[in-house]
C-alpha positions in Angstrom: 86.5 44.3 13.4 84.3 46.3 11.1 86.6 45.7 8.2 85.8 42.0 8.3 82.1 42.5 8.0 80.5 41.5 4.8 78.7 44.4 3.0 75.3 42.8 3.4 75.8 42.6 7.2 76.6 46.3 7.7 73.7 47.9 9.5 72.3 51.4 9.1 72.2 53.6 12.2 69.3 52.3 14.4 68.6 55.4 16.4 68.4 59.1 15.7 69.8 61.5 18.4 67.8 61.5 21.6 67.4 64.8 23.6 66.8 62.8 26.7 67.2 59.1 27.7 63.9 57.6 28.7 64.4 55.5 31.8 62.2 54.1 34.6 63.4 54.7 38.1 62.4 52.5 41.1 61.2 54.8 43.9 59.9 52.1 46.2 60.9 53.0 49.8 63.0 56.0 48.7 62.9 59.4 50.4 61.7 62.2 48.3 61.6 66.0 49.1 59.1 68.3 47.4 59.2 72.0 48.0 56.1 74.1 47.0 52.3 74.0 47.5 50.8 74.7 44.0 48.3 72.5 42.2 51.1 71.6 39.7 53.2 70.3 42.6 50.2 68.3 43.9 50.2 66.3 40.6 53.9 65.6 40.9 53.4 64.5 44.6 50.6 62.1 43.6 52.8 60.6 40.8 55.8 60.2 43.1 53.7 58.5 45.8 52.0 56.2 43.3 55.5 55.1 42.3 56.2 54.0 45.9 58.2 56.9 47.2 57.9 58.4 50.7 57.3 62.1 50.1 58.1 64.9 52.5 56.4 68.2 51.4 57.6 71.7 52.5 55.0 74.4 51.7 54.1 77.6 53.5 50.8 77.9 51.6 49.7 74.5 50.4 46.8 74.3 47.9 43.5 72.6 48.8 44.3 69.8 46.4 47.7 69.2 48.0 46.1 69.2 51.5 43.5 66.6 50.3 46.3 64.4 49.0 48.2 64.4 52.3 45.0 63.7 54.3 44.2 60.7 52.0 47.6 59.1 52.2 49.3 60.0 55.5 51.5 56.9 55.4 53.5 58.1 52.4 52.9 61.9 52.5 53.9 64.3 55.2 53.5 68.1 55.1 55.4 70.8 57.0 54.2 74.4 56.6 57.6 76.1 56.2 60.3 76.9 53.7 63.3 74.6 52.9 66.9 74.6 54.2 70.0 72.7 53.2 69.6 70.1 55.9 66.3 69.0 54.4 68.1 67.5 51.4 70.2 65.1 53.5 69.4 61.4 52.5 67.0 62.4 49.7 67.0 60.4 46.5 64.8 62.8 44.5 64.2 66.5 45.1 61.4 68.5 43.3 60.8 72.2 43.8 58.5 74.9 42.5 60.8 78.0 43.0 60.5 81.1 40.9 63.6 82.9 42.1 66.5 81.7 39.8 69.2 82.3 42.5 67.2 80.2 45.0 66.5 77.6 42.4 70.2 77.3 41.6 71.1 77.0 45.3 68.5 74.3 45.8 69.7 72.3 42.7 73.4 72.7 43.7 72.9 71.4 47.3 70.6 68.5 46.1 73.2 67.4 43.5 76.1 67.5 46.0 74.1 65.2 48.2 73.4 62.8 45.5 69.8 63.6 44.7 68.2 63.9 41.3 66.6 67.3 40.9 63.6 68.8 39.1 62.9 72.5 39.4 59.5 73.3 37.8 59.8 75.2 34.5 63.5 75.8 34.9 65.3 73.2 32.6 68.8 74.3 33.6 68.1 73.0 37.1 66.5 69.7 36.0 68.2 66.3 35.9 65.0 64.7 34.7 61.6 65.7 33.4 58.0 64.5 34.1 56.3 63.2 31.0 52.7 62.5 30.2 51.7 59.1 31.7 49.5 56.3 30.4 49.0 53.9 33.3 48.1 50.3 32.6 50.3 49.1 35.5 52.5 47.1 35.2 52.5 48.6 31.7 53.6 52.2 31.9 53.9 54.6 28.9 55.6 57.9 29.3 55.7 60.6 26.6 58.1 63.5 26.4 58.5 66.4 23.9 61.6 67.7 25.7 59.6 70.7 26.7 59.0 71.8 23.1 55.2 71.3 23.1 53.6 69.9 26.3 50.1 70.1 24.6 51.4 67.8 21.9 52.5 65.3 24.6 49.0 65.4 26.1 47.4 64.9 22.7 49.6 61.8 22.1 48.7 60.5 25.6 45.0 60.8 24.8 45.5 58.8 21.5 47.4 56.1 23.3 44.8 55.9 26.0 42.2 55.3 23.3 44.2 52.4 21.8 45.2 50.5 24.9 42.4 48.4 26.4 41.7 49.0 30.1 42.3 45.2 30.7 45.9 45.4 29.4 47.3 45.8 32.9 45.6 42.6 34.1 47.0 40.7 31.1 50.5 42.1 31.7 50.4 41.1 35.4 49.2 37.6 34.5 52.1 37.3 32.1 54.6 38.5 34.7 53.4 35.8 37.1 53.4 33.2 34.4 57.0 33.7 33.1 58.8 31.2 35.3 56.1 28.5 34.6 56.4 29.2 30.9 60.1 28.2 30.8 59.2 24.8 32.2 56.2 24.3 29.9 57.8 25.6 26.7 61.6 24.9 26.6 62.5 26.4 23.2 63.0 30.1 22.4 61.0 29.8 19.2 58.1 28.3 21.1 58.1 31.0 23.7 58.2 33.6 20.9 55.0 32.1 19.4 53.4 32.0 22.9 54.0 35.7 23.4 52.6 36.5 20.0 49.4 34.7 20.9 49.4 36.5 24.2 49.7 39.9 22.5 46.8 39.1 20.2 44.6 38.1 23.2 45.7 41.0 25.4 44.5 43.5 22.7 41.4 41.7 21.5 40.1 39.2 24.0 37.3 39.8 26.5 38.4 36.9 28.7 37.5 37.6 32.3 40.5 38.3 34.6 39.8 35.3 36.7 40.5 33.0 33.8 43.7 34.6 32.5 46.0 32.0 34.0 43.9 29.2 32.4 44.1 31.0 29.1 47.9 31.3 29.3 48.1 27.6 30.1 46.1 26.8 27.0 48.4 29.0 24.8 51.4 27.1 26.2 49.9 23.7 25.4 49.0 24.8 21.9 52.5 26.1 21.2 54.1 22.9 22.5 52.0 20.8 20.2 52.8 23.1 17.3 56.6 22.9 18.1 56.6 19.1 18.0 55.0 19.2 14.5 57.4 21.9 13.2 60.6 20.3 14.7 61.8 23.7 16.0 62.1 25.1 12.5 62.0 28.8 12.0 59.7 30.5 9.4 59.8 33.1 6.7 57.4 36.0 6.6 57.4 38.1 3.4 56.3 41.6 4.4 55.4 44.6 2.3 57.0 47.8 3.6 54.9 50.1 1.5 56.4 52.9 -0.7 58.7 54.3 2.0 56.8 56.5 4.4 56.6 54.6 7.8 53.1 56.0 8.4 51.9 53.8 5.5 53.2 50.6 7.1 50.4 48.3 8.2 49.9 47.3 11.8 50.5 43.6 10.9 53.7 44.5 9.2 54.8 46.4 12.2 54.1 43.4 14.4 56.2 41.2 12.2 59.1 43.6 12.3 59.0 43.6 16.1 59.1 39.8 16.2 61.9 39.2 13.7 65.2 37.5 14.4 66.6 38.4 11.0 65.4 41.1 8.5 66.4 40.5 4.8 65.5 43.8 3.1 65.9 45.4 -0.4 67.0 48.8 -1.5 63.5 50.3 -1.6 63.1 49.9 2.2 63.8 53.2 3.9 65.8 53.7 7.1 62.7 55.0 8.8 61.0 51.7 8.2 64.0 49.7 9.6 64.0 52.0 12.6 60.6 50.4 13.6 62.0 46.9 13.7 63.1 44.9 16.7 66.4 46.3 18.0 68.1 42.9 18.4 67.2 41.7 14.9 70.0 41.1 12.5 69.7 43.2 9.2 70.9 41.8 5.9 70.7 44.0 2.8 70.1 42.2 -0.5 69.1 45.2 -2.5 69.0 45.1 -6.3 70.5 48.3 -7.7 68.9 49.2 -11.0 70.1 47.0 -13.9 73.7 46.6 -12.6 75.3 44.0 -10.4 73.0 42.7 -7.6 72.3 39.8 -5.4 70.9 36.9 -7.5 67.4 35.9 -6.7 68.6 32.3 -6.3 71.0 33.4 -3.6 68.3 35.4 -1.8 66.0 32.3 -1.9 68.8 30.1 -0.5 69.6 32.7 2.2 66.1 33.0 3.7 65.6 29.2 3.6 68.9 28.5 5.3 68.1 31.1 8.0 64.7 29.5 8.7 66.1 26.0 8.7 68.5 27.2 11.4 65.5 28.1 13.6 65.4 31.9 12.8 62.2 33.9 12.3 63.0 35.6 9.0 61.2 38.7 7.8 61.8 39.2 4.1 61.1 42.9 3.8 60.1 44.3 0.4 59.2 47.8 -0.8 55.6 48.3 -1.8 53.4 45.2 -1.9 55.3 41.8 -2.2 52.7 40.6 -4.7 53.4 43.4 -7.2 56.6 42.7 -9.2 58.5 41.5 -6.1 59.4 38.0 -7.2 57.6 36.8 -4.2 56.3 33.6 -5.9 59.9 32.4 -6.4 60.7 32.9 -2.7 57.4 31.2 -1.6 58.2 28.2 -3.9 61.7 27.9 -2.4 60.4 27.9 1.1 57.8 25.3 0.4 60.2 23.0 -1.4 62.5 23.1 1.7 59.6 22.5 4.1 59.8 25.9 5.6 56.7 27.7 6.8 56.0 30.9 4.8 53.4 33.6 5.1 52.8 36.9 3.2 51.9 40.2 4.8 50.6 42.6 2.1 51.8 46.2 1.9 50.5 49.4 0.2 51.7 49.3 -3.4 53.3 52.4 -4.8 50.5 53.0 -7.4 47.9 53.4 -4.6 50.2 55.7 -2.6 51.1 57.8 -5.7 47.4 58.3 -6.5 46.6 59.3 -2.9 49.5 61.8 -2.7 48.1 63.6 -5.8 44.5 63.4 -4.7 43.4 61.4 -7.8 41.8 58.0 -8.3 43.1 55.2 -10.5 39.5 54.4 -11.6 36.6 56.6 -12.7 33.1 55.6 -13.6 33.1 57.6 -16.8 36.6 56.9 -18.3 38.6 54.3 -16.4 36.9 51.1 -15.6 40.1 49.1 -15.4 43.5 49.4 -13.8 46.6 47.5 -15.2 50.0 47.3 -13.6 53.0 46.5 -15.7 56.8 46.4 -15.4 58.5 48.2 -18.2 61.8 46.4 -18.2 62.9 42.8 -18.7 65.9 41.1 -17.1 68.2 42.9 -19.6 66.7 46.3 -18.9 64.8 46.7 -22.1 61.1 46.9 -22.8 59.6 43.4 -22.5 58.7 42.0 -25.9 55.6 40.1 -24.6 53.7 43.2 -23.4 50.1 43.3 -24.8 50.4 46.8 -26.2 46.9 46.7 -27.6 45.4 46.2 -24.1 47.7 48.9 -22.7 46.5 51.4 -25.3 42.9 51.1 -24.1 41.8 54.7 -23.4 39.2 53.4 -20.9 42.0 52.0 -18.6 44.5 53.4 -16.3 48.0 52.0 -16.8 50.6 52.2 -14.1 54.1 51.5 -15.1 56.7 50.3 -12.6 60.4 50.5 -13.3 59.9 52.4 -16.5 62.4 55.3 -16.5 64.7 53.9 -19.1 62.0 52.6 -21.5 59.3 55.3 -21.0 59.8 56.9 -24.5 59.8 53.6 -26.3 56.7 52.4 -24.5 54.9 55.7 -25.1 55.7 55.5 -28.9 54.3 52.0 -29.1 51.1 53.0 -27.2 50.4 55.9 -29.6 51.1 53.6 -32.6 48.5 51.2 -31.1 45.8 53.9 -30.9 46.2 55.7 -27.5 45.4 59.4 -28.0 48.5 61.5 -28.0 47.0 63.9 -25.5 46.4 61.2 -22.9 47.5 62.5 -19.5 50.6 61.1 -17.8 51.9 61.6 -14.3 55.4 60.4 -13.4 56.2 60.4 -9.6 59.5 59.5 -7.9 60.1 58.7 -4.3 56.4 58.3 -3.7 55.2 59.2 -0.1 58.6 60.4 1.0 59.7 63.9 1.9 61.6 64.3 -1.5 58.7 63.1 -3.6 58.6 64.8 -7.1 56.0 64.7 -9.8 56.0 65.6 -13.5 52.7 66.2 -15.4 52.7 65.8 -19.1 51.1 63.8 -22.0 51.9 60.5 -23.6 53.0 62.4 -26.8 55.6 64.4 -24.8 56.9 61.2 -23.1 57.3 59.7 -26.6 59.3 62.7 -27.6 61.6 62.4 -24.6 60.0 64.7 -22.0 62.0 64.9 -18.9 60.9 62.8 -15.9 62.1 63.0 -12.3 65.6 61.8 -12.4 66.3 60.3 -9.0 64.7 57.7 -6.8 62.2 54.9 -7.6 59.8 56.1 -10.4 56.2 55.2 -11.2 54.3 56.4 -14.3 50.5 56.6 -14.4 48.8 56.9 -17.8 45.2 57.6 -18.5 42.3 60.0 -18.3 41.7 59.3 -14.6 44.9 61.1 -13.7 43.9 64.3 -15.6 43.0 66.0 -12.3 46.6 65.8 -11.2 47.6 67.8 -14.3 45.4 70.6 -13.1 47.4 70.9 -9.9 49.7 74.0 -9.7 52.3 71.8 -8.0 54.5 70.6 -10.8 57.6 69.7 -8.9 57.1 68.3 -5.4 53.7 67.0 -4.5 50.6 67.3 -2.4 52.5 65.2 0.1 55.2 67.9 0.4 52.5 70.6 0.8 51.0 68.5 3.6 54.4 68.4 5.3 54.6 72.2 5.1 51.2 72.4 6.7 52.2 70.1 9.4 55.3 72.2 10.1 53.1 75.3 10.4 50.8 73.5 12.8 53.8 72.4 14.9 55.1 76.0 15.0 51.7 77.2 16.1 51.6 74.6 18.9 55.0 75.7 20.1 53.9 79.3 20.1 50.7 78.4 22.1 52.8 76.4 24.5 55.2 79.3 25.1 52.3 81.6 25.9 50.8 79.1 28.3 54.2 78.6 30.0 54.4 82.4 30.6 
């Protein structure tokens, strides 16, 4: 079957390897056995009971916290002050124990597994069928975080950040949506209409201060608005042209992320990294239309026709472009094609490579003293040569910063013409490839050396910055690699320190 796939339909791997499969287990009415009386066990008991389980606790010396839990919830929690035996595991769905002795822990796990129970022995991974993660509770929305035991403190830090982002009212909105789902199918019969309804719902859930008592009325209003919009649009899809930034997924905008999560089809170019595609909706079809250098590539006319046809078929199309769509992305042609066909089209901007390159080198593209203007140019025409209509006089302005996109092949020719037009030969130049990615490289030189054929980074998308404002980058001791790579090394050291601290705490 794979042999029959067209090259543009073949998808990259969507998931990296998972150390554990995240699942959500329904414990309502199930029998759970917990062995141990520590404060750590008390937290697990509280979590299991909150998930609806009936928890039987065996502890010779229960902690005050555990005793208080049992007293406050006698219907779901029972406590016996004794050790465990094999018969205790009969009919149990989940078995949790705090047992230090490894032989006893192994015996407990073996008996529990033979009787069909899932097992967790505290701090003994070999005897665990599952792990407890850090929990963010906005029921019915539940977020669980796991570091696979590598750095529990990191998991707690992630939980705190998520807690800060998710509004406290999110649970009420989610419950209202759960109650509204059946009604929604009657009110909004089309899949595209329901998609737009849920987009409005998400915006409101994260930003609205609507009182909980009016949530149902708010959802009714959203459904009515979507129905009216659907009649006007005749169930057409739409095209959203999205900037993916220079490649690092952390530089993707929140709005771009939302569009990726809502796409039916993603039409992407070669500058879009696998890490960006990993963030897209799993069910979305991916179509690669990348242009490879100056060789054979998808014609722009074919790309225009493809996104229009998909939208006319009712699909929500994300046209994903590297960098910012408005910077040398031929976005205007795609917008015009959509409008001519009567297809709704929107643009979501991205971080252009020039901005990311400057940030990675800790320099500014402007400077009050010697760079009052920034100019972006593309240094090749449709034939791969230096465009004849470039205003070389303006580009040779020493009070401007010039950023050259797609200029690897024509850099020497451009540099020669700039010097001939008056740009000082010692003008600083920084050439950066694979901006913002792990393999970013930079070369620091002068416009004179570029004119004489100075070597530039040879692989990956290249950007060249020319002007006095980038002189600070030339003072950097990092000539190959970048400040971004140094930051990655620092992050790795921090991660190793966190693991060391975690190991000490565990012991």
